N, C-alpha and C positions, 0 to 999 in steps of 0.2 A: 699588882704583881709588877716586877722588876724584870725586864729583860736584859742582862748581859753579854753584850757582842766583844769578843776579845779578837783584834786580827792576827793576821801573821805576817811576816818580814817584808820587806821592799816596799812598803807604805810611805816611806820619806816623802817631803814636799809636796803631799796631795793635802786638799782643802778635806778637814776631820769633818764637817757637817756634808758635802757631797758623799765622799765616802760613806759615811753613815745612812745616808739615804739611798745609797746602791742597794746597802745589805739590807733595810728596808722593801724596798719595791722588789728586789729579788725574792724575796722570802716571799711576797704579798705575791709576785709570779706563780712562784711553789704551791702557795695556799689555796689558788684561783684554780689550781686545777683539781682541788677536792672541794672546791664550791663556798670555801670559807677565806676569812679573811683574817688581818691581825686587829684584835679586840682594841678599842677603842681608847681603852683606860690602861693600857701597858706602858711603863714606862721604861722605853728603851734608852739603855745607858750604851756609851759605847767612848769606851777610855783610848784616846790614841796615842800611842809609843811609836810611832812610825819615826818620828823626828828624833825622839830621845837616844832611843836604838840607832838610827845611822852614826849621830854624834858620837855616842858611846861605844861603836865600834869602827870606825872611820879608822882609827891608829893602827887596826890588823891589815889594812891594804897600803899602809906605808911603812918599809922596813925600816927596825930601830938599829940594827948595828949591818943592814945592809942586807940583801937577798944574794944568798951564794946561788952557785952554777948547779944545786942539787934543789934547791929551794927554801923558801922561808926557815930561819933560824929557830922559830919557835917548836921545839921539838914534840909538844903536846900538841898542837894543831897539826902537824905530819900525821901523827896516828891517828886522831879525832876524825881528818880527811879519808886516811887509809880505812880505815874503820866504816865510815859511814859510805863511801864509794863500793867498796866490798861487797858490803850487806845490799845497797841497792842493784849491782852488776847480778848476783845473786838472785833476787826478786826480778828482777829484768830477763834471766835466764841467757845471761851472756859468759860464754864461757872462758877460761884461758887462753884456747887458740884464736878463738873471736878477738881477743886483748892483743896478742902476739900479732895474727896477721895485720892489724891496723897499725901496732906499733912495733916492729921487730927488733929495734934499738933498745925496748925496754926487754931483756932476758933476765934481768934476776928478779923473782917477785918478792916480795917481803915490804910490810910497812914504814921502814925506813928507806927505801929504794925511792926517791923523787920521780924516775921516770914511771917507775911502772905505776905510782902514784897517779900520773900525768894519763899515762896510756888506759887506764881504769876510766878516767873521765873521758878521755877522748871516745873513748868505746862507749860511754854512756851520752854523750852527743849524738855518736852515731845512731843509734840504737830506739832511741826515747824521745819524748816532748820534751824532753827537761831542758835540755841547752846546756853548754858550758858554762858561762858565766853565770847566769843565774842558777846553778846547782851550785857554783864555788861561794857565790855568795850566801846562798841560803845555809851551808855548812859554816861559813865563817860566822853568820848571826847567832846558828843553835849554837856553835863553841863559845861563843862569848858569854850569853845567857847562863849556860851551863858552867862553866868555869871559872868566868870574874863573878866573884860577890859583888862587887860594886856595882855591875851591869843588871846584875839580878835584883838585887835590893832596891834601885831607883823602881826599875821597870815594875816590879810588884807593887812598891807602896803607891806610883802612879796611878794604877787599876784599883788600888784598895781603897783610896783615899777618894775615887769617885762612885765607889760602889755605896750603895745605899740601904736602908733600915727596912725592913720588911721580908714577906716571900718574894724570891728571885729563881731565877731558871737562868743560866749559866752556856752560852757557845762559844767554843775557841775551835778558829780556824788555824790546820799547821801548827808554826811555832806557838800560835796565840793557845794552843792545846797543851802544852808543856807549860806556860805561863798561868792558865788554868787550874791544874792540876796544883802546881806551884802555890799560887794563893787560896788556893781549896781548903790547903793543910792550916792556916792560919786564918780563916775568914770565919767570924764571929754569927756569920747571916743564916738565916735558915735558907737552904736550897734546895728546892724541889725536884732539879733532875739539873744533871753536867753531862750536856750532849756536845761528841767532839767531833770534828768533819777533816777529814785529811790529815790526820793524825801522826806524825814521827814516833810517839811514843811505843810502838810495839818495836822501834830500832833497837840494837843491845848498845849500839856505840852512844845512845841515848839514855837509856836504862843504867848502866854502870854511873852516869852522875848523880842521879835521886840518889835524895834521905833515901838509906836501907833501914827497915824493911818499907818494900812498898806496902802502899795502904789507902785503902777509899777514903777521901776527905771525910771526917766526921760529920760536916756539915751539911753531906748529902740524904736527904730525906726518903728520896724515893730511888730513882733508876741513875744509870751512868750508861748514856746509850752511844756506840761509836758506831757513825758510817763510814765508811771508803768505797771508792774504785780501784777492781782491782785492776786496773790499768794505772792508778796511782803507786808507783813506785815507790815516795817516800813514805806512804801512809796502806801499803800492802798489808803488814803482820797486822791482823787481828789481835786486840785490845783483851786476849784470853790466856789461858795459864800457860800457855808454851813462853809467850812473847812479855804478859803485864799479869804478871801471879797476883792477884788480889781477890780479896773476901768481902760481902759478896760479889760473886762474880759479874764483869761488864758484858751489856748486851750488846753483842756486835753484829753488823749488818755489810755484807759487801756487795749490794745489789746498785749501787749505785751506776750511770754511765754517764760521765762528766765529760761536757762537750768542749771544756776549753782545751788548749793547744796541749797544754802539758797533763792534763787530765788532773791539775790538783787544784784550781783555781776556783775561789770563791761562789764565782755565779754559776758552776757547776752542780755544787752542793747544794746551796741554800735553795736553787730552783727546782730540786726534788720533791717530788710530791708527799714522798713519806717522811722524808728528813723534816718539811714544813709541818705537816700533819702532827710528825712527833712534838715538835715546837710548840705547838698550837694546843694540844692535850696537855702538854706539860704547865703550860701558861691557865689552861682552864681550870686545871685539877684542882680540888679540894685539899 
C-alpha cells in the first residue's frame, strides 16, 4: 500500500528527508496512543514541492510596477486577501467594531480599501495565533496556486510524477489538501481513502477558484475523511454541504485539539490518536 503525504506551504529550504521523517515519527506517536504502528510494508511517498512553490511565488513579494500607498497593484490579489481575511475574521468571531478599535484610521469598509484589509489582518494577528506575516504568506501562496495556471500545473505535475502504481492512501495538510483535491481529479490510481487535515477547502475564497461543479474525485474508492481543530481558523469550516457540497458526502470530524501555536501545524494533527488510527485503517483495509 502506498501512503502519499502532501505537505502545506512554508516548507522551503527544508531537507525533504528530515521533513518526511518528521511526518512519519509524528504519525507513529499518534498510532502509539492506540497501541499501533505504521505497517512495515507501507511505501511512504513524500512529494516535496516547498522549494518549487517558493521559487514560483517569490515574485509576489516583489513589486512589478511598484507598491502604491494603498497596497499591491494586483487587484485580484487584493480581492482574494480581503475575502480570505474577512472569512477568517468571521470564523474567529472578530467584529467590525473590534477591527476599528485597533485601526480607527480604517473608516471605509470594502474589499478594495487597503487600509481596511490591513486592519482585518491586524485584528487577526491580535486575536488569533496565526500571526501577521505567516497569514500573509499563506494567503499569497494559496492565491498563486489557485490563480496562476503555471504555478498549479508545475506543482501538480511534481506530485503526480512521484505517485506510484498500486492501492494508495493520500493525506493532505493545509494547502496540500487543495493540491490533493486537484491532482486526484486527474489521478489514474486507485485511492482507498483521501484524508484531509487542517484543510482550507471550506473557505469560499478557495472554492470559487476550483473547477465547477465541485465533485468527489472518482479515483477515491472508499471515504474522504476531513479532520480539523475548531480553533484552526483556516480550517474551521467543515467540508459539508454548506461549504463543500459533493456526493458522497465527506466525513467531517472537528474533535482535534491541535497543540501547535496557531492550532494549524502538522504535528498537532498527525499525532492525534483518531486521525492516526484512521490512516492506519485505510492502509490496512482490503
